[in-house]
N, C-alpha and C positions, 0 to 999 in steps of 0.2 A: 943474746936477747939487746936490740936498743933499746931505749927510755920511747923511742917514738912510740912505738909497739903498744909499751905501755899506758901511754900515752891515748890511746887514741880505744883500747878496751875499757878506759874508764870513764872516756865521753860516753860508750855505747851503752855505759852500764846507766850512765846518771840520765842518756835520754830515754836510755826505757821506764827509768821510773818516771821522769817527765813523760814520757808517751801514754803509762798505764793511767795518769791522770787527765789527761786530754781525750783520751778516748772511753772514759767515763764521762767525762762533758758530752762527747760526742754521743756515744749511743744510749744512754741513760733514756732517751724520750724514748726508745724499743719496749723497756720492758715496766716503763713508768706511766706512760700518758695515760693508758686506759683506765687503772685505777684510779690517776688522781682528777683526771676529768668529769668521772662520773660518781665522784667523792666515796665509795665502796669503804672506805677505812679511814680513819686518820691517817696523817702523811707519816707520823713516826709508825704506824703499823706497815705501813705500804714500804717504809724504806727500811724497817725489820724483814718482812718477806722476802725482798729483793736480797738483801744483803745475805741470808741464808744459800740463796740460791744464786749466787756468787762464789760465794766460799766453798761450796762444795762441787759448783762448775769446774772452780779452778785447779783443786786438787785432784779431779779427776781425768783430766784431761792433757792428751799432750799436747794440741792446739797442731800448729800449721808450724812447726819444728822441721820437717822433714821439707817444706815447701821453703823455707830461707835456707837450707843445707844446701838443696839440691836440684828444686823443683821448676825454676827458673832458669839455671846454667849448668854447664857438664865442670863441678870442681874439678877433673882431671887438667883441665885444662889451662888450670891457673894456679900460679906459686902464692905462698901464704898472703907474701903483701898485695899483692893483686886481691885476694880474698879480704884483707882487712880492708881496701881502699874500700872496695864493695859494700862492704857490710857499713861501715860507716858512712858513705856516700847516703844507705838507703835509711839508718835510722835520722839525718840531716834533713832530707829531703822531706821522709816522713809525718817528721814534727811540725816541719815548716807548714805544711799541708795540711795536716790537719788543724793545726791554731787557724789558720786563714779559714778556716770553716767555720771554727768555733764561733770566730770572732766574728763572723759576717752573718752567725743563727744559722746557718744549714745543716742541715742532720747527712753524714757520708757515710761512706762505707770504710772504715778500717779495713776491711780482708781486701778490697781493689787499691786501698792507697800502696798494703803494702806491698803486694801483688806487681803492679805498675812501677814499685821505687823498685823493686828488686830487678825489674825487667829493666827499665832507664838505666841504673846502674851497671847490670852487666853489658849491656850496649856499649857503653863507656868505655869499660875495662876492655871488653873483649874488642873494640874501634882502635883502642891503644895498641894492644897486642899484635894485631894483623898487620896495622901501619907502620909497626916498629919492625916488622922481619920481611925483606922482600919474597922469601920462598912460601907467605899466606895468599891469598887473594880475600878481598873482602866478601865474595859469594862462599866462600867455606865456615860463614858466619853462622848460618844454620847451625853447626858443629857444638859450639860456644854456648848458641840459647836453643831454652826450650820454651818456642812458641806458640805452641799449641795449648797450654793449660792456658795461657794470657788469653788466645781464642775464644775458648769454651767458656773463662769468666765473661767477656762480653759478649757470647749469645745468652749466657746466662742473666744477666744485666738486662738487657731486651727483653727478652719473655717475662722474667719475673716482672718488671715494669706493668706490662699490659696485663700479665693473667692475675697477679694478685689485685689490680684495681678492678678487673673485670669480677673476678669471686668477691671481692670485699659488697662491690654493687649487689649480686644476687643476693647473698647470703642475706643480705641487710635487707630488702627488697622482701625476701619472701618471711625471713622474721618479722618483719614490721605487718607485714600482713595478716599473719598468725595471732600476733600479740595486742598491736598496732601502741600508740605511747600509753592509753590507759590498758598497761596489760595486767593490773593485779589477779581481775578475777580469774581471766584466761591461765593466767600462769599458775595457777592451783592448781586446775586440771593436768597443761599440759607439758609444767615449768619442770617436772623430776626425768621427764623421759629426752626433753630438750637439753637440759642441762645435763645429762647421760652425755650425750652426742659428744657437747664441748669437755666432757672429763674423761672420755675415751682419747677424743683427740690430743690434750696435754700427756695424758699417762705416755702412750704412743711417743708422745713428743717430746718426753724428756726421759723416755727410755732410749730411745734411740738417735733422737739430738744431744741429749746431756748425757747419759751415764753408760751408751754404748759400749763405751772404753772402756772401762772396768769389769761390765758386766756380761763381755762379747764371750766369754765361756759358761756362762750358766746356761744350766739345760731350758729353765722358763723360757730366754732370749732364742735360745735355736727352736726352740716349738713355737714359740709365737712369729718368726721368720717363716718359719716353712709351712705353718697354720694360718696365716693372716687375717684373711676373713673369716675366720670360726673365731680366733683368737679376739678378733676385735671387738664382734657380736656379744661373746660372753663378757669381756670389763663394761659394755654398752649395759648389758641387763645388770649386772653388779651394780654400775653404780647407778643407774636410776633408781633399783630397789633403794639403796642406802641412803639416797638424795630425798627420797619419798620417805623415807621413816625422818629424814631431820627436817622437813617441812611439815610434816606431822606439828615437831615440836616448835614449830611458830621460828625454826630456825633460819634466816634469809641466804639461800643455795644460789642466790647469783650473787652474792658478795665471795660468798665461800669459792664461786670459782671465777671470779678475779684477781683473788688474791690468789690463787695456785694457777692461774696463767701468766700472773706476773713473776710467781715462783719457777715458772719452767720458762720463760723467755727468759730472765738473768741467767739461768742456771747455762744456756746455752747459750748467752754471750758472752759470758766467765770462759767458757770452755770453750770456743771457737771463735770468738773475735778479740778480746782483747793480749788473751797470751800470745798474739801477734807479735805486741811489744816485747816481750820475752825472747821467740824465737830467735832473730839475728843475733842479738846479743849474745845469749845461751853459743849460739854457732859461732861469733867470733872467740867467745872463750874458747871452747872446744879444739879452734883453729890455733888458740896463744900458745895452750897446753903441749899438743901436738908439734909446735913449732919450738918450744922449750925442750921438751927434752930428746929432740934430733937436734936441734945446737943450729940447726941449717933455715933461712928465714926464706929460701931460696924454695924450699923442699913443694912438691906437686903436692896436692889438697887431695888426692884423689878418695882419699881415707873419708872424705864428709858423706861421700854417698851411701853411707853405709846405714843403717837402722840406730837409732835412737832415742835414749828409752830419757823423760822429763823428769828433774829431780824434785821430789815430791816438798821439799822445801822451801826450793823455788819459788813452786805454785803457788804454796801457799801464803808467801811474802808477796807475792804478784798481787793473790786476792786480798790479802789483809790490805796492799794500800788503795784496790780498786773501790771496797768499804769506805775506807780512810773518806778518800772522794767524795763518794755516792754524799756520804753526811755531813760534810762538811764545805763544798763547793759549790757557792753561789752559781758557777756557770753554767753548773749539771743540767739546771731548770732552764736555761736560754734557751736552747735546741729544742725542748718541749714548748715552748709557749711557740713556736713556727710552727707546729703541728696540729695545736690545740686551737688556736688562732683559724687555722683555716677547716675546721673539722668540726668548730662550736656550732650550737645548736643555737644560740644569742647573738641578736645586733651587737652591734657596736662600733668602734672605728677599724678599718681590717687594715693588717697590715703593708700589705701589698698596693701597689696601685694597677689601672686599666692601662692595656692594653690594647691594639685593634683585634690581636689575632685573638685574644679573649672573648673581645667586646662581637666578632663575627663568629666566634664559636657557640655565646648566647644569644647570638638572633638567627642562627641555624636552630638548634633547640626549641626556640620560641614558635618555629614552622614548622617545627616534627609534631609539638604540642598539639599547634593548630589543628594540624592532618588528622591527630588521633582524635580530637574532640569531636571532628565531622565524622569518624570514622564510626566510634563505640557507642554505644545506646547510653541515654541519660542515666538510666539506672545502676548504670555497671561503673559509670565514670564517679557516679554520687557514692556507690560502696566502698571502692579504692580511695576516693578521698577522705571516705570519712575514716577509714583504716590511717588514714596519713594525718590526721588533723592533731594540730597544735597543741599542748598545751598552754594554759593560762599562765600568768608570771608567775599567781599565788599554786598552781599543783606542781608545779615544777620545782623537782628535789634538791635545783640548787647548781649544780655540777653542767660542766659545758656541755653533757647529753647524758643521755641515763644508763641505767646498768642493763639493757636489754644493750644497746649498739656496747657498752664495753665489752660483754662475753663474745658480742659478732667479732670485734676486732682481735682481741685476744685467740679464739678458736681457729679461726678461717687463717689468723697468721700460723699456726700453729700448725695444722693442718697442712699447709701451703709447705712449711719449711720441711716439717716432719716427713711428707711423697720426696721433695728433691733429695732429702738426706738418704731416702732408702734407692733412691734410685739413681745416688751418686753422680747428684749432677748441680753446679756449682751455684749455689745462692746467696745471696747479703741478707742478712735478718734486718738490715735498716731500710732497702729499699721495700722489702714484704712488706713490714710492718706500719709502712709510712702508706705504702701506695692502697693497702686494706684499709687503711684509716678513711685516705681519700674517698674511696669507693664507696666507704659505709655510709661517710655525711652526704655524697649525692645522693644516695636512695632512700635516705633517712630524711630529706627536702631541706638540709642544712642550705643550704645553698638555695635562697630564695634570690628574688629579680631583687634586691635590697642589697646581695653580697655577690652572686653569681660572675660576675665579670672579675673583682677583686679577688675571688676564692681561685677561680681559675689561671689568672696571671700566678697567683703564689706557687699554686702546685707546678706551671709550668718552670718559674725560673728555679723550683728547688731542682725539679728532676733535670735542666739542661743544666743546673751544676754539679748534678752524679756523672753526667756522661762526657764533661772535662774534667772531673777526674782524673780518670784513666791518664789519658793525654796528659793532664797537668803535673801528674807524680811523677810518669816517665819523664818529661824536660824538664822537671827538675832535678832530677836524681841523675839525668844524664849529663848535666851541666855540670851540678855537683861532682861527678865521677870525674871529670875532664877535669875540671880543676885541681882536684887532689892529685890523679897522674900526672898531669906537667907540670903545674904549681912545687909538688914534690914535700918535704917536711915543714917547708914553710906554710904553704899552702894548707896542707893538714891543722895547723894552729891556728892560723889565721880565719881560716874558714868555722872549723868549732867554735872558737871564742866568739865571733860577728855572729854563729845562729845560738849561741846562748845568749848574747845580748839583747836578739831580738826578741826571746823568748819570755827574760826577766822585765823587757820592756813593758812586752803586749799584756803578760800578768799582773804587770803594777795597773795600768790603765784600765782593764775590765776590774782589777779591786776598786779601784775607785768609783767607778761607776754602779758598781754591785752594792759601793754604799751608800752613794747618791739616792738607788732604787729605793734601799729600806729606809730612807730619811724621808723617802714620799709616804704620806698617809694613802689610805685603802679609801675605796671611793666611799661617800658618803650615803648612810643611807635613810637620815633622816632629819630634818632640817637641825637638833639640837646637833649633829655629825658634819651639818654644814656649815653652821656657824664656827663651830670648835675649830674647822679646818680652812675655811674662807679666811679666819682672822690672819692664821698667822701664812698663807699662802698669799694673801694680798699686799701682808706686810714685806716676807721676802722677796714677794716679786719686784716690789717699787724699788728697793735697796739694791738689786741687782740692774734694775734699769736706770736707776741714778749711776751707777760706777761704770755700766757701757755706755752712755752717754755720753759721761763727762769723757771716758779715756777714747771714744771715735772721735769725737772735735780733736782732741789733743793731739791724734796720730797722724788726722789726715792733714792737720797743718805743719806736722814735722817731716809729713811723707812717711812714716813708720810704717813698711810695707808686713812687717813681723805681727806689731801690735795690732793691726787693722784686722790681718787673717783670723789674729785668736778672740776678737771680739765678733768677728763674724760668727764665728764657731759659736762661743756664747749667746749669742740671739737669736741664733740656730734652733740651738738648744731651749730655749725662753719659749719660742715661738712653737715647739712643737710641744713642749709640754703646757701649753697654755690651747693648743687643738686639743690633745689628747682630756685638759680637765671639760672642753665644751661636750665633746663624746659622753666624757660621764654623768653630763646634765640629766639625759633622760634617764637611767637604772635610778638615778636619785629619787628626780617626780616621780616615779611610778609608786616608790616606797611611800609618798607623803601621805598626809591625810587630807581632807577635805578643809578644816579649817587652819592648814598649813601653806594655804596655797597662793595666799595674800603674800605674807613672807616668802615665798618662792619666785614669785616675781622681782624680788631684789636680786636673791640668788642669780637668778637667772641674767639679770643685767650687772649684775658682778664680772660674773665668769666673760659675758662677754665682752668689757671694754678691756677687760686684763689682755682680750685677746685681740682686741682694735692695738692695743697702745703695745702690745708683743709686735705685729704685723708692720708699724708704724715703724719702729725701732729699726728692725731687720728693710727695712728699705731704705733706710739711713747706712747703716751698717753695709751691706752688698756692695751699693752703687760705689762708696766709699773706696771699697777696698780692688773694685775692679780699679778705678781711677786711676790710683797709684802702682797697680798691679800692670797694668797696661804701661805704666813711664808715661802718663799726660802732665801734659802742665801742672805744677800743685798751683796753690793759691797765690793770689797775690798779700803784701803786708797790709792793704784793707779789708779785703775780704776776712782774713784772720783777725786783723782786729775785730772785726764786726760780728765774725764768729764765736768770739773768744767772749764779746761783752753780753751776747744771747746766753752761751753758756753759763755765765755768773747769775743771769736770769734764773736760770732752769735750774740753775745748782738748789737757787733759794729756796725756790717754788720746792722743789723735789724733797728737801732737808723737813719744809716745813709739812707737809705732807708725812715721811716718814714718824718725826714726832705722832701728829694725830693718832696715826694708825698703830703705832706702840701701843701708845697708852689709850686708846679709841675713847679720845676726848678731841671732839670735831669743835670746839665755840674758835679757830681761827680759820673755817669757811670761809663767810666773807673775805679774810684777810687774803686769803688764795685768790678770789674772785679778783681781789686786786692787783694783785701781782701780777695776777694773771693777763687783765687787761693792758697793764707796762706793758709786760713782755710781748705782745701783740703789737704794741707801738713801735717798741725797739725793731722787732720783724719788720713792720712795714717802711721804718726807715732806713733798715738796711735792703730790704727792695731795692726802694728808691735809687739809695745807692749804688745797687747793683745793676739797675736798668740806666744810669749813667754811665756806667763804665762800658754796657753794652752797645749805645750810642755811640762811645769814645771808642770804642773798639781796642781795650787795655788789655783785654784779657779773651782767652781761646774759647772755642765755644760749646767745648767740653768741659769746663771749668767753670761757666756761666750755668749751663744745666746742671751740675752738680749741687752748685751753690744756690741756687734758687731750689731745689729739690729737700736739703738740706732745712732750709727754712719750711717749707712748705710740711714737711713729714715731722716737724719739731712742733708746730703748732698742733697737729694734730694730737701728738704724744702729750704734750701740756692740756690742751681740751677733755679729752679723754684719761686722763690723772684724775681731772675737776670731778669729772661726772664720775669717775669711779668712786674719790671718796664720798662722794655724796648717796651715790646707793648701797657703798659701804654702812654709811649714818642709816636710811630709813631699814637696811637690812636689820641692822643690831636693835634698832626703838622698834622693828614689827614682834621682832622675835622676844623682846623683853614684857611686852605686854601682853603675849599669848603667857609668859611664862606668870 
């Protein structure tokens, strides 16, 4: 056996472990979001319940082993080397694709990614086989590829998106009509029966989606299959009675329901989705052992089409890796934030922007609503509106949405997935869970006039990303497969190392970002919190502004494109942080007392000044980078001298401001005013010199415009910085008086 095949097997095993990590990051949103958003339990309890579901699902499922071995291609037409190249191409392409989606914070389907990576790699290897044999025509490619399964999955995707959204909207609308947002009184009467339906769906879902493989030979499962309607009715009655008695003892059955649904979805996730990453390496290992025993690397791999039984210890290790990732990875919740931001009942900064399509859909919905108001009697409309009357800020339970909606999300997802499973229809759990959540948020009127445009745009972005998943996976795998086939052993080593480097770099970057997020403060809820957070934020922000301003002027003077690109990125991050801070003002003000409002106005001013400074800095860094990036003429020596003099004056002002902010001692505020006036005089002199250069035509037009823009924005930065320090002083003084 050649060493290259051992190398390929080791790479597949390493990528399988990496794939398990990335898969958890991608699919954690499926089973965690409803429990997290509704705050049904502390996060550790939610994670513990999900962990139990993951480990049970992992050890009781054979996953996609058969699909990896022979589902998308006929192994009888491939040799050992060709199969190993095919499997390695799949692993490399699959890891790259899912890492891209996780980096963008978009949920996707690991099943669809695997299927289309298999299809793309099989097409590449088949094309190489056919083109290298003159006796085979491209019309015979159907003998190599199983395209029927891929088409069935595409059809399942299209149907699941529409059906899940529709069912989520309908079930949520009916549930809210029954219980309203003030559901406690009605829930005491109907809650047991309503939750009984949910528990029935979850039990059926867990049995048939998660544990059917291990329980398929039991008499109970066979009886339920033969008498499905009667069995579900009996389960509903039993669950309802048990829940009724639990409710009598003041046990919150809604929270029990949500945790049970979390367990069921986590079980299905481990048993049917993430084991996908194990299937390809296991098939590669089996192929390796077959070739080792025969001693013939050109042997036919028809034996792969035979039945396979998964190794219990292997699945146990895979389950433990999933659990470890769930508990330790900060990126696992980044995809969850996408869904939560699009379904939250609370207003705030929206993650996505507005598009013409989303605006058109909102206008159409408003027109339909206008027609509805003209047709439906006022009394009926008033009653319906009463059922959807939102809770006040004090009445809300604190989550992104309440327990009723969380239960609807889990139950509807479980029912749809279990029905599709019983009908043997291909379905993506990611697509179903996400679209049910979006449908329920629409029906629950979480998409109001203030947020509908942005949230529709977000949903369209995510859905469009789904539909390019298959094409992207197939294209990446096809290209990787061709490179490995034609490049030989050298290409196998180079591409594997390249993909490994990409993954390491990506994870290092994401870990740094996660560390930056952990260093950020939570949203302040009182003036005391605002004071504590603002002292740190203002000081750190001004230090960063000082560094960026100094660096950008030096970089543009030296025409250092790389440095300018870095400062643009830093200034954009600073500006986004300032925007986020402005959006967080409203929740902070809502929690403030009447006596704190005078102090609050200075808090608003401080936040606003920081935002204006960050915006002005961005208006310097971006034009400087574009100027050098487009290879325009650099600054003349006279212009550089003027900028350096101004930079020295700005640096002195900023250094004194930073000292005052760090010490909370504002005794030099009048000195800052004097230095500011001197700086404005220097800027006026520089502008006069520039006007003479413009008249004498000694510099280019674009350089002149950039120079004047830098002077103008510098004045804005210094002016707002002085205002910021003054407001910070008033802010702290008022807070001291109140204490």
